[in-house]
HTML snippet that shows the backbone in 3Dmol.js (N, CA, C, O; Angstrom):
<script src="https://3Dmol.org/build/3Dmol-min.js"></script>
<div id="view" style="width:600px;height:400px;position:relative"></div>
<script>
const pdb = `
ATOM      1  N   MET A   1     -76.928  12.486  -2.172  1.00  0.00           N
ATOM      2  CA  MET A   1     -76.205  12.291  -3.278  1.00  0.00           C
ATOM      3  C   MET A   1     -75.449  10.367  -3.180  1.00  0.00           C
ATOM      4  O   MET A   1     -74.657  10.254  -2.244  1.00  0.00           O
ATOM      5  N   ALA A   2     -75.568   9.623  -3.653  1.00  0.00           N
ATOM      6  CA  ALA A   2     -74.900   8.414  -3.932  1.00  0.00           C
ATOM      7  C   ALA A   2     -73.951   8.084  -4.772  1.00  0.00           C
ATOM      8  O   ALA A   2     -74.130   7.649  -5.909  1.00  0.00           O
ATOM      9  N   ILE A   3     -72.682   8.327  -4.116  1.00  0.00           N
ATOM     10  CA  ILE A   3     -71.615   7.825  -5.581  1.00  0.00           C
ATOM     11  C   ILE A   3     -70.990   6.516  -5.181  1.00  0.00           C
ATOM     12  O   ILE A   3     -70.641   6.134  -4.064  1.00  0.00           O
ATOM     13  N   ALA A   4     -70.918   5.824  -6.535  1.00  0.00           N
ATOM     14  CA  ALA A   4     -70.118   4.565  -6.744  1.00  0.00           C
ATOM     15  C   ALA A   4     -68.953   4.858  -6.288  1.00  0.00           C
ATOM     16  O   ALA A   4     -68.221   5.792  -6.615  1.00  0.00           O
ATOM     17  N   ARG A   5     -68.704   3.603  -5.110  1.00  0.00           N
ATOM     18  CA  ARG A   5     -67.051   4.043  -4.282  1.00  0.00           C
ATOM     19  C   ARG A   5     -66.554   2.644  -4.456  1.00  0.00           C
ATOM     20  O   ARG A   5     -65.410   2.472  -4.035  1.00  0.00           O
ATOM     21  N   LYS A   6     -67.241   1.442  -5.061  1.00  0.00           N
ATOM     22  CA  LYS A   6     -66.655   0.203  -5.198  1.00  0.00           C
ATOM     23  C   LYS A   6     -65.348   0.167  -5.830  1.00  0.00           C
ATOM     24  O   LYS A   6     -65.213   0.546  -6.994  1.00  0.00           O
ATOM     25  N   ASN A   7     -64.549  -0.189  -5.259  1.00  0.00           N
ATOM     26  CA  ASN A   7     -62.771  -0.775  -5.756  1.00  0.00           C
ATOM     27  C   ASN A   7     -62.356   0.723  -5.817  1.00  0.00           C
ATOM     28  O   ASN A   7     -61.602   0.886  -6.776  1.00  0.00           O
ATOM     29  N   TRP A   8     -62.543   1.673  -5.250  1.00  0.00           N
ATOM     30  CA  TRP A   8     -62.147   2.829  -5.371  1.00  0.00           C
ATOM     31  C   TRP A   8     -60.586   2.984  -4.657  1.00  0.00           C
ATOM     32  O   TRP A   8     -60.478   2.443  -3.556  1.00  0.00           O
ATOM     33  N   THR A   9     -59.516   3.600  -5.139  1.00  0.00           N
ATOM     34  CA  THR A   9     -58.472   3.485  -4.626  1.00  0.00           C
ATOM     35  C   THR A   9     -57.869   5.201  -4.312  1.00  0.00           C
ATOM     36  O   THR A   9     -57.710   5.833  -5.357  1.00  0.00           O
ATOM     37  N   PRO A  10     -57.613   5.794  -3.316  1.00  0.00           N
ATOM     38  CA  PRO A  10     -57.049   6.888  -3.731  1.00  0.00           C
ATOM     39  C   PRO A  10     -55.716   7.213  -4.219  1.00  0.00           C
ATOM     40  O   PRO A  10     -54.763   6.551  -3.806  1.00  0.00           O
ATOM     41  N   SER A  11     -55.563   8.048  -4.956  1.00  0.00           N
ATOM     42  CA  SER A  11     -54.106   8.694  -5.555  1.00  0.00           C
ATOM     43  C   SER A  11     -53.697   9.814  -4.697  1.00  0.00           C
ATOM     44  O   SER A  11     -54.359  10.167  -3.721  1.00  0.00           O
ATOM     45  N   LYS A  12     -52.497  10.424  -5.103  1.00  0.00           N
ATOM     46  CA  LYS A  12     -51.622  11.571  -4.570  1.00  0.00           C
ATOM     47  C   LYS A  12     -52.631  12.704  -4.807  1.00  0.00           C
ATOM     48  O   LYS A  12     -52.566  13.648  -4.019  1.00  0.00           O
ATOM     49  N   TYR A  13     -53.528  12.745  -5.752  1.00  0.00           N
ATOM     50  CA  TYR A  13     -54.327  14.066  -5.727  1.00  0.00           C
ATOM     51  C   TYR A  13     -55.811  13.829  -5.324  1.00  0.00           C
ATOM     52  O   TYR A  13     -56.740  14.564  -5.658  1.00  0.00           O
ATOM     53  N   SER A  14     -55.932  12.508  -4.430  1.00  0.00           N
ATOM     54  CA  SER A  14     -57.102  12.831  -3.883  1.00  0.00           C
ATOM     55  C   SER A  14     -57.662  13.695  -2.524  1.00  0.00           C
ATOM     56  O   SER A  14     -56.855  14.270  -1.792  1.00  0.00           O
ATOM     57  N   ALA A  15     -58.236  13.707  -2.422  1.00  0.00           N
ATOM     58  CA  ALA A  15     -58.520  14.993  -1.156  1.00  0.00           C
ATOM     59  C   ALA A  15     -60.171  15.020  -0.552  1.00  0.00           C
ATOM     60  O   ALA A  15     -61.249  15.075  -1.143  1.00  0.00           O
ATOM     61  N   VAL A  16     -59.782  14.950   1.005  1.00  0.00           N
ATOM     62  CA  VAL A  16     -61.300  14.486   1.493  1.00  0.00           C
ATOM     63  C   VAL A  16     -61.614  15.701   2.713  1.00  0.00           C
ATOM     64  O   VAL A  16     -60.741  16.094   3.487  1.00  0.00           O
ATOM     65  N   CYS A  17     -62.841  16.130   2.709  1.00  0.00           N
ATOM     66  CA  CYS A  17     -63.409  17.234   3.630  1.00  0.00           C
ATOM     67  C   CYS A  17     -63.204  16.914   5.466  1.00  0.00           C
ATOM     68  O   CYS A  17     -63.616  16.020   6.205  1.00  0.00           O
ATOM     69  N   SER A  18     -62.223  18.342   5.713  1.00  0.00           N
ATOM     70  CA  SER A  18     -61.984  18.302   6.799  1.00  0.00           C
ATOM     71  C   SER A  18     -63.292  17.894   7.572  1.00  0.00           C
ATOM     72  O   SER A  18     -63.078  17.003   8.395  1.00  0.00           O
ATOM     73  N   ARG A  19     -64.778  18.391   7.498  1.00  0.00           N
ATOM     74  CA  ARG A  19     -65.488  17.845   8.567  1.00  0.00           C
ATOM     75  C   ARG A  19     -66.046  16.016   8.749  1.00  0.00           C
ATOM     76  O   ARG A  19     -66.964  15.526   9.407  1.00  0.00           O
ATOM     77  N   HIS A  20     -65.345  15.594   8.133  1.00  0.00           N
ATOM     78  CA  HIS A  20     -65.511  14.222   8.453  1.00  0.00           C
ATOM     79  C   HIS A  20     -64.909  13.624   9.297  1.00  0.00           C
ATOM     80  O   HIS A  20     -65.127  12.435   9.529  1.00  0.00           O
ATOM     81  N   PHE A  21     -63.909  14.431  10.010  1.00  0.00           N
ATOM     82  CA  PHE A  21     -62.950  14.029  10.971  1.00  0.00           C
ATOM     83  C   PHE A  21     -63.117  14.879  11.959  1.00  0.00           C
ATOM     84  O   PHE A  21     -63.438  16.066  11.894  1.00  0.00           O
ATOM     85  N   ARG A  22     -62.767  13.880  13.361  1.00  0.00           N
ATOM     86  CA  ARG A  22     -62.715  14.847  14.385  1.00  0.00           C
ATOM     87  C   ARG A  22     -61.014  15.937  14.597  1.00  0.00           C
ATOM     88  O   ARG A  22     -59.861  15.777  14.195  1.00  0.00           O
ATOM     89  N   GLU A  23     -61.554  16.763  15.241  1.00  0.00           N
ATOM     90  CA  GLU A  23     -60.163  18.023  14.948  1.00  0.00           C
ATOM     91  C   GLU A  23     -58.930  17.416  15.450  1.00  0.00           C
ATOM     92  O   GLU A  23     -57.801  17.734  15.077  1.00  0.00           O
ATOM     93  N   SER A  24     -59.283  16.301  16.534  1.00  0.00           N
ATOM     94  CA  SER A  24     -57.867  15.708  16.982  1.00  0.00           C
ATOM     95  C   SER A  24     -56.950  14.676  15.702  1.00  0.00           C
ATOM     96  O   SER A  24     -55.832  14.165  15.626  1.00  0.00           O
ATOM     97  N   ASP A  25     -57.707  14.729  15.170  1.00  0.00           N
ATOM     98  CA  ASP A  25     -57.255  13.757  13.735  1.00  0.00           C
ATOM     99  C   ASP A  25     -56.251  14.373  12.653  1.00  0.00           C
ATOM    100  O   ASP A  25     -55.389  13.713  12.072  1.00  0.00           O
ATOM    101  N   ILE A  26     -56.528  15.939  12.443  1.00  0.00           N
ATOM    102  CA  ILE A  26     -56.202  17.035  11.684  1.00  0.00           C
ATOM    103  C   ILE A  26     -55.096  17.287  12.145  1.00  0.00           C
ATOM    104  O   ILE A  26     -55.116  17.568  13.343  1.00  0.00           O
ATOM    105  N   ILE A  27     -53.590  17.305  11.391  1.00  0.00           N
ATOM    106  CA  ILE A  27     -52.835  18.247  11.660  1.00  0.00           C
ATOM    107  C   ILE A  27     -52.659  19.814  11.285  1.00  0.00           C
ATOM    108  O   ILE A  27     -52.616  19.911  10.059  1.00  0.00           O
ATOM    109  N   ARG A  28     -52.586  20.603  11.686  1.00  0.00           N
ATOM    110  CA  ARG A  28     -53.051  21.778  11.060  1.00  0.00           C
ATOM    111  C   ARG A  28     -51.557  22.644  11.345  1.00  0.00           C
ATOM    112  O   ARG A  28     -51.341  23.545  10.534  1.00  0.00           O
ATOM    113  N   THR A  29     -50.514  22.433  12.440  1.00  0.00           N
ATOM    114  CA  THR A  29     -49.495  22.911  12.416  1.00  0.00           C
ATOM    115  C   THR A  29     -48.221  22.308  12.131  1.00  0.00           C
ATOM    116  O   THR A  29     -48.208  21.327  11.387  1.00  0.00           O
ATOM    117  N   GLU A  30     -47.009  22.807  12.675  1.00  0.00           N
ATOM    118  CA  GLU A  30     -45.661  21.792  12.402  1.00  0.00           C
ATOM    119  C   GLU A  30     -44.417  22.450  12.982  1.00  0.00           C
ATOM    120  O   GLU A  30     -44.292  23.661  12.798  1.00  0.00           O
ATOM    121  N   ASN A  31     -43.614  21.883  13.568  1.00  0.00           N
ATOM    122  CA  ASN A  31     -42.581  22.574  14.636  1.00  0.00           C
ATOM    123  C   ASN A  31     -41.388  22.089  13.570  1.00  0.00           C
ATOM    124  O   ASN A  31     -41.162  20.888  13.417  1.00  0.00           O
ATOM    125  N   ILE A  32     -40.575  23.208  12.780  1.00  0.00           N
ATOM    126  CA  ILE A  32     -40.050  23.491  12.097  1.00  0.00           C
ATOM    127  C   ILE A  32     -38.857  23.441  12.799  1.00  0.00           C
ATOM    128  O   ILE A  32     -38.703  24.166  13.783  1.00  0.00           O
ATOM    129  N   VAL A  33     -37.647  22.376  12.274  1.00  0.00           N
ATOM    130  CA  VAL A  33     -35.877  23.165  12.817  1.00  0.00           C
ATOM    131  C   VAL A  33     -35.045  23.590  11.416  1.00  0.00           C
ATOM    132  O   VAL A  33     -34.763  22.932  10.415  1.00  0.00           O
ATOM    133  N   LEU A  34     -34.857  24.573  11.684  1.00  0.00           N
ATOM    134  CA  LEU A  34     -34.318  25.594  10.870  1.00  0.00           C
ATOM    135  C   LEU A  34     -32.697  25.296  10.704  1.00  0.00           C
ATOM    136  O   LEU A  34     -32.181  24.727  11.666  1.00  0.00           O
ATOM    137  N   ALA A  35     -31.923  25.592   9.688  1.00  0.00           N
ATOM    138  CA  ALA A  35     -30.778  24.976   9.263  1.00  0.00           C
ATOM    139  C   ALA A  35     -29.837  25.228  10.509  1.00  0.00           C
ATOM    140  O   ALA A  35     -29.079  24.383  10.984  1.00  0.00           O
ATOM    141  N   ASP A  36     -29.994  26.438  10.935  1.00  0.00           N
ATOM    142  CA  ASP A  36     -29.036  26.676  11.765  1.00  0.00           C
ATOM    143  C   ASP A  36     -29.250  26.134  13.375  1.00  0.00           C
ATOM    144  O   ASP A  36     -28.468  26.299  14.311  1.00  0.00           O
ATOM    145  N   GLY A  37     -30.293  25.579  13.380  1.00  0.00           N
ATOM    146  CA  GLY A  37     -30.626  25.003  14.867  1.00  0.00           C
ATOM    147  C   GLY A  37     -31.772  24.918  15.648  1.00  0.00           C
ATOM    148  O   GLY A  37     -32.112  24.001  16.396  1.00  0.00           O
ATOM    149  N   PRO A  38     -32.505  26.287  15.323  1.00  0.00           N
ATOM    150  CA  PRO A  38     -33.717  26.647  16.425  1.00  0.00           C
ATOM    151  C   PRO A  38     -34.322  25.866  15.732  1.00  0.00           C
ATOM    152  O   PRO A  38     -33.980  25.425  14.635  1.00  0.00           O
ATOM    153  N   VAL A  39     -35.616  25.561  16.555  1.00  0.00           N
ATOM    154  CA  VAL A  39     -36.971  25.088  16.433  1.00  0.00           C
ATOM    155  C   VAL A  39     -37.970  26.457  16.236  1.00  0.00           C
ATOM    156  O   VAL A  39     -37.831  27.365  17.055  1.00  0.00           O
ATOM    157  N   GLN A  40     -38.854  26.585  15.279  1.00  0.00           N
ATOM    158  CA  GLN A  40     -39.881  27.180  15.615  1.00  0.00           C
ATOM    159  C   GLN A  40     -40.984  26.517  15.370  1.00  0.00           C
ATOM    160  O   GLN A  40     -41.180  25.857  14.350  1.00  0.00           O
ATOM    161  N   ASN A  41     -41.828  26.669  16.372  1.00  0.00           N
ATOM    162  CA  ASN A  41     -43.165  25.760  16.916  1.00  0.00           C
ATOM    163  C   ASN A  41     -44.266  26.588  16.460  1.00  0.00           C
ATOM    164  O   ASN A  41     -44.301  27.819  16.465  1.00  0.00           O
ATOM    165  N   ASN A  42     -45.375  25.591  15.974  1.00  0.00           N
ATOM    166  CA  ASN A  42     -46.877  25.609  15.504  1.00  0.00           C
ATOM    167  C   ASN A  42     -46.579  26.561  14.349  1.00  0.00           C
ATOM    168  O   ASN A  42     -47.130  27.653  14.490  1.00  0.00           O
ATOM    169  N   ILE A  43     -45.992  26.450  13.462  1.00  0.00           N
ATOM    170  CA  ILE A  43     -46.253  26.864  12.191  1.00  0.00           C
ATOM    171  C   ILE A  43     -47.344  26.209  11.378  1.00  0.00           C
ATOM    172  O   ILE A  43     -47.407  25.013  11.092  1.00  0.00           O
ATOM    173  N   PRO A  44     -48.329  27.314  10.996  1.00  0.00           N
ATOM    174  CA  PRO A  44     -49.697  26.986  10.248  1.00  0.00           C
ATOM    175  C   PRO A  44     -48.925  26.299   9.138  1.00  0.00           C
ATOM    176  O   PRO A  44     -47.770  26.604   8.839  1.00  0.00           O
ATOM    177  N   LEU A  45     -49.806  25.131   8.409  1.00  0.00           N
ATOM    178  CA  LEU A  45     -49.551  24.451   7.239  1.00  0.00           C
ATOM    179  C   LEU A  45     -50.525  25.027   6.314  1.00  0.00           C
ATOM    180  O   LEU A  45     -51.528  25.686   6.591  1.00  0.00           O
ATOM    181  N   LYS A  46     -50.018  24.631   5.030  1.00  0.00           N
ATOM    182  CA  LYS A  46     -50.950  25.682   3.842  1.00  0.00           C
ATOM    183  C   LYS A  46     -51.876  24.453   3.895  1.00  0.00           C
ATOM    184  O   LYS A  46     -53.064  24.735   4.052  1.00  0.00           O
ATOM    185  N   TYR A  47     -51.581  23.181   3.799  1.00  0.00           N
ATOM    186  CA  TYR A  47     -52.769  22.152   3.615  1.00  0.00           C
ATOM    187  C   TYR A  47     -52.587  21.515   4.767  1.00  0.00           C
ATOM    188  O   TYR A  47     -51.476  21.121   5.123  1.00  0.00           O
ATOM    189  N   PRO A  48     -53.670  21.356   5.457  1.00  0.00           N
ATOM    190  CA  PRO A  48     -53.852  20.297   6.858  1.00  0.00           C
ATOM    191  C   PRO A  48     -53.284  18.880   6.534  1.00  0.00           C
ATOM    192  O   PRO A  48     -53.296  18.456   5.378  1.00  0.00           O
ATOM    193  N   LYS A  49     -52.976  18.431   7.183  1.00  0.00           N
ATOM    194  CA  LYS A  49     -52.728  16.980   7.050  1.00  0.00           C
ATOM    195  C   LYS A  49     -53.677  16.134   8.253  1.00  0.00           C
ATOM    196  O   LYS A  49     -54.131  16.541   9.322  1.00  0.00           O
ATOM    197  N   LEU A  50     -53.775  14.575   7.481  1.00  0.00           N
ATOM    198  CA  LEU A  50     -54.238  13.759   8.617  1.00  0.00           C
ATOM    199  C   LEU A  50     -53.183  13.068   9.525  1.00  0.00           C
ATOM    200  O   LEU A  50     -52.051  13.087   9.041  1.00  0.00           O
ATOM    201  N   LYS A  51     -53.302  12.469  10.717  1.00  0.00           N
ATOM    202  CA  LYS A  51     -53.037  11.484  11.168  1.00  0.00           C
ATOM    203  C   LYS A  51     -53.192  10.540  10.813  1.00  0.00           C
ATOM    204  O   LYS A  51     -54.336  10.271  10.448  1.00  0.00           O
ATOM    205  N   GLU A  52     -52.067   9.429  10.710  1.00  0.00           N
ATOM    206  CA  GLU A  52     -51.476   8.512   9.939  1.00  0.00           C
ATOM    207  C   GLU A  52     -52.703   7.236  10.191  1.00  0.00           C
ATOM    208  O   GLU A  52     -52.706   6.261   9.439  1.00  0.00           O
ATOM    209  N   ASN A  53     -53.621   7.354  11.213  1.00  0.00           N
ATOM    210  CA  ASN A  53     -54.755   6.271  11.583  1.00  0.00           C
ATOM    211  C   ASN A  53     -55.880   7.105  11.555  1.00  0.00           C
ATOM    212  O   ASN A  53     -56.684   6.744  12.415  1.00  0.00           O
ATOM    213  N   ALA A  54     -56.362   8.330  10.744  1.00  0.00           N
ATOM    214  CA  ALA A  54     -57.598   8.980  10.719  1.00  0.00           C
ATOM    215  C   ALA A  54     -58.382   8.610   9.935  1.00  0.00           C
ATOM    216  O   ALA A  54     -58.422   8.896   8.739  1.00  0.00           O
ATOM    217  N   VAL A  55     -59.246   7.781  10.672  1.00  0.00           N
ATOM    218  CA  VAL A  55     -60.668   7.625   9.647  1.00  0.00           C
ATOM    219  C   VAL A  55     -62.020   8.741   9.549  1.00  0.00           C
ATOM    220  O   VAL A  55     -62.408   9.567  10.375  1.00  0.00           O
ATOM    221  N   PRO A  56     -62.467   8.445   8.393  1.00  0.00           N
ATOM    222  CA  PRO A  56     -63.767   9.604   8.608  1.00  0.00           C
ATOM    223  C   PRO A  56     -64.822   8.932   9.109  1.00  0.00           C
ATOM    224  O   PRO A  56     -65.152   7.839   8.648  1.00  0.00           O
ATOM    225  N   TYR A  57     -65.568   9.621  10.277  1.00  0.00           N
ATOM    226  CA  TYR A  57     -66.670   9.186  10.376  1.00  0.00           C
ATOM    227  C   TYR A  57     -67.629   9.678  11.285  1.00  0.00           C
ATOM    228  O   TYR A  57     -68.232   9.202  12.247  1.00  0.00           O
ATOM    229  N   ILE A  58     -67.584  11.342  10.399  1.00  0.00           N
ATOM    230  CA  ILE A  58     -68.473  12.074  11.121  1.00  0.00           C
ATOM    231  C   ILE A  58     -69.045  12.691   9.448  1.00  0.00           C
ATOM    232  O   ILE A  58     -68.369  13.192   8.550  1.00  0.00           O
ATOM    233  N   PHE A  59     -70.610  12.394   9.509  1.00  0.00           N
ATOM    234  CA  PHE A  59     -71.720  12.203   8.014  1.00  0.00           C
ATOM    235  C   PHE A  59     -72.178  13.126   8.418  1.00  0.00           C
ATOM    236  O   PHE A  59     -72.323  12.908   9.621  1.00  0.00           O
ATOM    237  N   PRO A  60     -72.692  14.530   8.086  1.00  0.00           N
ATOM    238  CA  PRO A  60     -73.428  15.382   8.811  1.00  0.00           C
ATOM    239  C   PRO A  60     -74.871  15.379   8.098  1.00  0.00           C
ATOM    240  O   PRO A  60     -75.914  15.726   8.653  1.00  0.00           O
ATOM    241  N   ASN A  61     -74.769  14.995   6.967  1.00  0.00           N
ATOM    242  CA  ASN A  61     -76.757  14.419   6.237  1.00  0.00           C
ATOM    243  C   ASN A  61     -77.190  12.844   6.085  1.00  0.00           C
ATOM    244  O   ASN A  61     -78.117  12.317   5.470  1.00  0.00           O
ATOM    245  N   LEU A  62     -75.953  12.218   7.041  1.00  0.00           N
ATOM    246  CA  LEU A  62     -76.834  11.443   6.965  1.00  0.00           C
ATOM    247  C   LEU A  62     -77.566  11.185   8.382  1.00  0.00           C
ATOM    248  O   LEU A  62     -77.411  11.962   9.324  1.00  0.00           O
ATOM    249  N   PRO A  63     -78.435   9.949   8.460  1.00  0.00           N
ATOM    250  CA  PRO A  63     -79.261   9.371   9.850  1.00  0.00           C
ATOM    251  C   PRO A  63     -78.118   9.536  11.005  1.00  0.00           C
ATOM    252  O   PRO A  63     -76.910   9.446  10.786  1.00  0.00           O
ATOM    253  N   SER A  64     -78.735   9.802  12.314  1.00  0.00           N
ATOM    254  CA  SER A  64     -77.613  10.085  13.097  1.00  0.00           C
ATOM    255  C   SER A  64     -77.497   9.109  13.916  1.00  0.00           C
ATOM    256  O   SER A  64     -76.981   9.382  15.000  1.00  0.00           O
ATOM    257  N   TYR A  65     -77.906   7.776  13.681  1.00  0.00           N
ATOM    258  CA  TYR A  65     -77.321   6.217  13.885  1.00  0.00           C
ATOM    259  C   TYR A  65     -76.285   5.636  12.781  1.00  0.00           C
ATOM    260  O   TYR A  65     -75.871   4.477  12.829  1.00  0.00           O
ATOM    261  N   LEU A  66     -75.908   6.573  11.774  1.00  0.00           N
ATOM    262  CA  LEU A  66     -75.063   6.023  10.924  1.00  0.00           C
ATOM    263  C   LEU A  66     -73.575   7.022  11.376  1.00  0.00           C
ATOM    264  O   LEU A  66     -72.499   6.631  10.924  1.00  0.00           O
ATOM    265  N   SER A  67     -73.598   8.203  12.206  1.00  0.00           N
ATOM    266  CA  SER A  67     -72.696   9.160  11.983  1.00  0.00           C
ATOM    267  C   SER A  67     -72.345   9.038  13.635  1.00  0.00           C
ATOM    268  O   SER A  67     -73.163   8.517  14.393  1.00  0.00           O
ATOM    269  N   LYS A  68     -70.925   9.619  14.169  1.00  0.00           N
ATOM    270  CA  LYS A  68     -70.769   9.912  15.409  1.00  0.00           C
ATOM    271  C   LYS A  68     -70.657  11.361  15.648  1.00  0.00           C
ATOM    272  O   LYS A  68     -70.007  12.000  14.820  1.00  0.00           O
ATOM    273  N   THR A  69     -71.147  11.944  16.575  1.00  0.00           N
ATOM    274  CA  THR A  69     -70.370  13.340  16.588  1.00  0.00           C
ATOM    275  C   THR A  69     -69.409  13.957  17.557  1.00  0.00           C
ATOM    276  O   THR A  69     -68.938  15.073  17.333  1.00  0.00           O
TER     277      THR A  69
END
`;
const viewer = $3Dmol.createViewer("view");
viewer.addModel(pdb, "pdb");
viewer.setStyle({}, {cartoon: {color: "spectrum"}});
viewer.zoomTo();
viewer.render();
</script>
């Protein structure tokens, strides 16, 4: 399916599918510092986030020469 994306700019409501990113580019947990000081480690995020420089490059429905695994 071809979708026109020329001049498309993401908004704060835009979303992407995690299947297009390496697992190492996805942040699924965070360390939380509580008000009284202790740190809680690896708290699961309700909505995973991408690392700052993450780039989508896995496209499973394209020919293999256009995508890396």
